[in-house]
C-alpha positions as CSV (number, residue, x, y, z in Angstrom):
1,X,0.0,0.0,0.1
2,X,1.3,3.4,-0.6
3,X,2.8,5.1,2.2
4,X,0.1,8.3,2.8
5,X,1.4,9.6,6.1
6,X,4.5,12.4,7.3
7,X,7.9,10.8,6.7
8,X,10.1,10.0,9.8
9,X,13.1,11.7,8.0
10,X,11.5,14.9,7.8
11,X,10.6,14.8,11.8
12,X,13.2,16.9,13.8
13,X,12.8,15.6,17.1
14,X,15.0,13.1,18.5
15,X,12.4,10.9,19.9
16,X,9.2,9.8,18.0
17,X,7.1,7.3,20.1
18,X,5.1,4.1,18.9
19,X,2.2,6.1,19.4
20,X,2.5,8.6,17.1
21,X,3.1,6.2,14.0
22,X,0.6,5.2,11.8
23,X,-0.1,1.2,12.1
24,X,-0.6,0.6,8.2
25,X,2.0,2.9,6.4
26,X,4.4,3.1,9.7
27,X,5.1,7.1,8.9
28,X,4.7,10.0,11.6
29,X,0.7,10.4,12.0
30,X,-1.1,12.3,9.1
31,X,-4.7,14.0,10.1
32,X,-4.3,11.4,13.2
33,X,-7.4,9.0,13.7
34,X,-7.7,5.8,16.1
35,X,-10.0,2.7,16.3
36,X,-12.6,2.5,18.8
37,X,-11.9,-1.1,20.2
38,X,-7.9,-1.7,20.1
39,X,-6.9,1.9,19.9
40,X,-4.5,1.8,17.1
41,X,-3.6,5.1,15.5
42,X,-4.0,5.8,11.6
43,X,-3.3,8.1,9.0
44,X,-7.2,9.8,7.8
45,X,-6.0,8.9,4.2
46,X,-4.5,5.3,5.3
47,X,-7.4,4.1,6.9
48,X,-10.2,5.5,4.4
49,X,-8.2,3.4,1.7
50,X,-7.9,0.3,3.8
51,X,-11.9,0.3,4.9
52,X,-12.6,0.8,1.1
53,X,-11.1,-2.9,0.7
54,X,-11.3,-4.1,4.0
55,X,-14.5,-4.6,6.5
56,X,-12.6,-4.8,9.9
57,X,-9.5,-2.8,11.5
58,X,-5.9,-3.6,10.5
59,X,-6.1,-5.5,13.7
60,X,-8.8,-7.6,12.9
61,X,-11.1,-6.0,15.2
62,X,-14.8,-5.9,14.6
63,X,-17.9,-3.6,15.8
64,X,-15.5,-1.0,15.9
65,X,-15.6,2.9,14.6
66,X,-12.8,5.0,13.4
67,X,-12.6,8.4,15.6
68,X,-10.3,11.4,16.4
69,X,-6.9,10.1,17.9
70,X,-6.9,10.6,21.6
71,X,-6.4,14.0,22.9
72,X,-3.0,12.7,24.4
73,X,-1.6,11.8,20.7
74,X,-2.5,14.9,19.5
75,X,-0.8,16.8,21.8
76,X,2.2,14.8,21.5
77,X,2.0,15.6,17.7
78,X,1.8,19.0,18.3
79,X,5.1,19.1,20.3
80,X,7.4,17.3,17.4
81,X,9.1,19.4,14.8
82,X,8.8,18.8,10.9
83,X,10.5,20.0,8.1
84,X,8.0,21.5,5.3
85,X,7.1,18.6,2.7
86,X,8.6,20.9,0.1
87,X,12.1,20.9,1.4
88,X,13.5,19.1,-2.0
89,X,12.6,22.4,-3.5
90,X,14.5,24.6,-1.5
91,X,12.3,25.4,1.7
92,X,14.5,25.0,4.6
93,X,11.6,25.9,7.7
94,X,11.0,23.7,10.2
95,X,7.3,24.1,11.8
96,X,5.8,22.6,14.5
97,X,3.2,19.9,14.1
98,X,-0.3,22.0,14.5
99,X,1.1,24.4,12.2
100,X,2.2,22.3,9.9
101,X,-0.8,22.3,7.2
102,X,-1.3,26.0,7.0
103,X,2.0,26.5,6.4
104,X,2.3,23.7,3.3
105,X,-0.9,25.1,2.0
106,X,1.1,28.6,1.7
107,X,4.7,27.5,1.3
108,X,5.9,29.7,-1.5
109,X,8.0,26.4,-2.7
110,X,5.2,24.5,-3.0
111,X,5.2,22.7,-6.3
112,X,1.4,23.5,-8.3
113,X,-0.3,22.9,-11.6
114,X,-0.3,26.2,-13.9
115,X,-3.4,27.2,-14.1
116,X,-3.7,26.6,-17.9
117,X,-3.5,22.5,-17.3
118,X,-7.3,22.6,-18.4
119,X,-6.0,23.8,-21.9
120,X,-3.2,21.3,-22.1
121,X,-0.3,22.5,-20.0
122,X,1.2,19.2,-17.6
123,X,4.3,22.0,-16.2
124,X,4.2,22.3,-12.1
125,X,5.5,25.5,-10.8
126,X,6.8,26.6,-7.8
127,X,3.9,29.1,-6.5
128,X,6.2,32.3,-6.2
129,X,6.8,31.8,-9.9
130,X,3.5,30.7,-10.9
131,X,2.1,34.6,-12.0
132,X,5.6,34.3,-14.2
133,X,5.0,31.1,-15.6
134,X,1.2,31.4,-16.6
135,X,2.3,35.0,-18.5
136,X,4.4,32.9,-20.3
137,X,2.7,29.8,-20.7
138,X,2.1,28.5,-24.3
139,X,-1.4,27.2,-23.2
140,X,-2.8,30.7,-22.2
141,X,-6.0,31.3,-24.0
142,X,-5.9,34.7,-26.0
143,X,-8.7,36.3,-28.1
144,X,-8.1,37.1,-31.9
145,X,-8.2,40.7,-32.4
146,X,-8.0,40.2,-36.2
147,X,-11.9,39.8,-36.7
148,X,-13.0,36.7,-35.9
149,X,-13.1,37.0,-32.0
150,X,-11.9,33.5,-31.4
151,X,-10.4,31.8,-28.6
152,X,-7.1,30.7,-29.4
153,X,-3.7,29.2,-27.2
154,X,-0.7,31.5,-27.6
155,X,1.3,28.4,-29.3
156,X,-1.2,28.8,-32.4
157,X,-1.0,32.8,-32.6
158,X,1.6,32.3,-35.4
159,X,-0.3,30.3,-37.6
160,X,-3.9,31.7,-36.8
161,X,-6.2,32.4,-39.7
162,X,-9.5,33.9,-39.5
163,X,-10.4,33.1,-42.1
164,X,-9.8,29.2,-42.2
165,X,-11.1,28.9,-38.7
166,X,-14.2,30.9,-39.3
167,X,-14.8,28.2,-42.2
168,X,-14.1,24.9,-39.8
169,X,-16.9,26.3,-37.8
170,X,-19.5,27.2,-40.3
171,X,-18.5,23.4,-41.6
172,X,-18.9,22.1,-37.9
173,X,-22.3,23.7,-37.8
174,X,-23.5,22.6,-41.6
175,X,-23.1,19.0,-40.6
176,X,-24.9,19.3,-37.4
177,X,-28.0,21.4,-39.5
178,X,-27.8,18.4,-41.4
179,X,-28.0,15.7,-39.1
180,X,-30.9,18.0,-37.2
181,X,-32.8,18.2,-40.1
182,X,-32.4,14.5,-41.4
183,X,-34.0,14.0,-37.7
184,X,-36.8,16.4,-37.6
185,X,-38.0,14.9,-41.3
186,X,-37.9,11.1,-40.1
187,X,-40.0,12.4,-37.1
188,X,-42.3,14.3,-39.3
189,X,-42.9,11.0,-41.4
190,X,-43.4,9.0,-38.3
191,X,-45.7,11.5,-36.9
192,X,-47.2,11.7,-40.4
193,X,-47.2,7.9,-40.4
194,X,-49.0,7.1,-37.3
195,X,-52.3,10.1,-38.4
196,X,-52.3,8.2,-42.1
197,X,-56.1,7.9,-43.0
198,X,-56.3,4.6,-45.2
199,X,-58.7,6.3,-47.2
200,X,-59.2,3.3,-49.6
201,X,-60.5,0.8,-46.7
202,X,-63.1,0.6,-44.3
203,X,-63.2,-0.9,-40.9
204,X,-65.6,-3.9,-41.2
205,X,-66.7,-3.5,-37.6
206,X,-66.8,0.0,-36.8
207,X,-67.6,1.6,-40.5
208,X,-64.9,3.8,-39.9
209,X,-64.1,4.8,-43.8
210,X,-60.6,6.5,-43.0
211,X,-58.5,4.2,-40.7
212,X,-55.4,6.1,-39.1
213,X,-52.0,4.2,-38.5
214,X,-51.8,0.6,-38.6
215,X,-54.4,-1.8,-40.2
216,X,-55.1,-5.3,-40.4
217,X,-56.6,-7.6,-43.3
218,X,-57.4,-11.2,-42.5
219,X,-56.0,-13.7,-44.7
220,X,-58.7,-16.0,-45.0
221,X,-62.3,-13.8,-45.1
222,X,-62.8,-11.8,-48.3
223,X,-62.1,-8.2,-48.3
224,X,-62.5,-8.0,-44.2
225,X,-60.1,-5.4,-42.5
226,X,-60.3,-3.7,-39.0
227,X,-58.8,-0.6,-37.6
228,X,-56.2,-0.3,-35.0
229,X,-58.8,0.4,-32.4
230,X,-61.4,-2.5,-33.2
231,X,-58.6,-5.3,-33.5
232,X,-58.5,-8.1,-31.2
233,X,-56.3,-10.8,-32.1
234,X,-58.6,-13.1,-29.6
235,X,-62.4,-11.6,-31.3
236,X,-61.2,-12.7,-35.0
237,X,-60.9,-16.7,-36.2
238,X,-58.3,-16.4,-38.4
239,X,-55.1,-14.8,-38.5
240,X,-54.9,-11.4,-39.8
241,X,-51.4,-9.4,-41.3
242,X,-50.5,-6.1,-40.3
243,X,-50.6,-3.8,-42.3
244,X,-47.8,-0.6,-41.7
245,X,-48.2,2.5,-43.7
246,X,-44.8,3.6,-45.7
247,X,-43.0,6.4,-45.2
248,X,-41.7,8.5,-47.9
249,X,-40.6,12.7,-47.5
250,X,-41.0,14.8,-50.1
251,X,-39.8,18.8,-50.3
252,X,-40.7,20.8,-52.8
253,X,-37.1,22.3,-53.8
254,X,-38.4,24.6,-57.2
255,X,-40.8,25.6,-59.3
256,X,-40.7,26.8,-62.7
257,X,-44.5,28.4,-64.3
258,X,-44.0,29.3,-68.2
259,X,-47.4,30.5,-70.1
260,X,-47.9,27.3,-72.7
261,X,-50.3,29.5,-74.9
262,X,-53.1,32.3,-74.1
263,X,-55.0,29.6,-71.8
264,X,-52.5,27.1,-69.9
265,X,-50.0,27.4,-67.7
266,X,-46.9,24.7,-67.9
267,X,-45.4,24.1,-64.3
268,X,-41.9,22.2,-63.8
269,X,-41.5,21.3,-60.7
270,X,-38.5,19.6,-58.6
271,X,-38.9,17.6,-55.7
272,X,-36.7,15.5,-53.2
273,X,-37.7,12.4,-52.1
274,X,-36.6,10.7,-48.9
275,X,-37.1,7.1,-48.8
276,X,-36.8,6.1,-45.0
277,X,-38.2,2.5,-45.5
278,X,-35.8,-0.8,-45.8
279,X,-37.3,-1.8,-49.4
280,X,-37.5,0.0,-52.5
281,X,-40.3,1.6,-53.9
282,X,-42.0,2.1,-57.5
283,X,-43.7,5.4,-56.9
284,X,-45.3,8.7,-58.6
285,X,-47.0,12.3,-57.5
286,X,-50.7,12.4,-57.4
287,X,-53.2,14.9,-56.4
288,X,-57.0,14.7,-56.3
289,X,-57.3,17.4,-59.7
290,X,-55.1,14.9,-62.0
291,X,-58.0,15.1,-64.8
292,X,-57.3,18.8,-64.9
293,X,-53.9,18.2,-65.3
294,X,-52.2,17.2,-68.5
295,X,-48.7,15.4,-67.2
296,X,-45.5,16.1,-70.1
297,X,-43.1,14.9,-67.8
298,X,-44.1,11.0,-66.9
299,X,-44.3,11.2,-62.9
300,X,-43.4,7.2,-62.3
301,X,-39.5,6.9,-60.6
302,X,-38.1,4.6,-58.3
303,X,-36.1,5.7,-55.1
304,X,-34.2,3.3,-53.5
305,X,-34.3,2.0,-49.2
306,X,-32.9,4.6,-47.2
307,X,-31.6,6.7,-50.3
308,X,-33.0,10.5,-51.7
309,X,-34.0,11.2,-55.0
310,X,-34.4,14.4,-56.5
311,X,-37.2,13.9,-59.3
312,X,-38.5,17.0,-61.9
313,X,-41.9,16.0,-63.4
314,X,-44.0,18.5,-65.6
315,X,-47.9,19.2,-66.2
316,X,-49.9,21.8,-68.0
317,X,-53.3,23.0,-66.3
318,X,-55.8,25.9,-67.2
319,X,-55.1,29.4,-66.0
320,X,-57.1,30.4,-63.0
321,X,-58.3,27.0,-62.0
322,X,-56.6,26.7,-59.3
323,X,-54.7,29.1,-56.7
324,X,-52.4,26.1,-55.9
325,X,-52.5,22.4,-56.0
326,X,-51.6,19.6,-53.2
327,X,-49.3,16.8,-54.6
328,X,-48.4,13.8,-52.9
329,X,-46.9,10.0,-53.5
330,X,-48.9,7.6,-55.0
331,X,-47.4,4.5,-54.5
332,X,-47.6,2.5,-57.7
333,X,-47.0,-1.6,-56.4
334,X,-49.0,-1.1,-52.9
335,X,-52.5,0.1,-52.3
336,X,-51.1,1.1,-48.5
337,X,-49.1,4.2,-49.5
338,X,-48.7,7.7,-48.2
339,X,-46.4,10.9,-48.8
340,X,-45.5,14.0,-47.4
341,X,-47.3,16.1,-49.4
342,X,-46.6,20.0,-50.6
343,X,-48.4,22.3,-52.0
344,X,-47.4,24.1,-55.6
345,X,-48.9,27.8,-55.9
346,X,-50.2,29.0,-59.0
347,X,-51.1,31.8,-58.4
């Protein structure tokens, strides 16, 4: 075990009784404590370390408590004269035991960590030289006065470039923004999925014609569906398939409107589509007003699992027909589908 008491070589007094020695480290007691059963003396740090491992006193006492050493032991200690622990760094003072802690905490020759240790400085300097060292320490922090006003280490000042540092910060925050944006898209899709209305299906129990979220279809009965509220596996005799809506995110990126002729308007639309599903999808864009639109560019395309694509499609619509048109994704190869809708303003 590492010795934690005061080394006997530092004691100036000629006679040191056994009563003032730690029974663990064998050095002079430091912050003296004792066992309530055997009255053996220990340094506080020594007995604390011992008890962290063992459940008994070093003399195998049980049902004991650790308390302050007896007043007689403390009086004997207070009469001893001891060298400062910093004598190896030049402190030649000899101090009464009772004043030792106070002196050592204030000793100018005590080696202490640099204030800039949190910035990477590993040096220890004498207390009296600490201010001088910190004024020149290469790990000191400065605020750039060239324009960026960033906090910089002294050692980095010669190679500091405001433009390069600010560029790194911008790239860092752009990366964070992209990550948060992606998380927001996924959350929006999950919320939309939960509220999605299966408009082409009707619950055969409650007759709800716009079932939301997850639905169930019987594998035996012909066209038998239940909404999530009515579904109870113990109440239907056949196995039912769980049908989860598809999550596809869409974001309108560009709209270009051109006069096709005196009565019609051509609209070129660019849309980003993100597929959060674990399967590929063949999809197309759809609107409730399809009968009033003429598509120039075929709006069918494929998007791979966990990928995004940018799709451009065009249509022609009669002027003054609509103020705006809402589009959503119509999945070609599945009946239970949905996409985040987007709106095109025509006027």
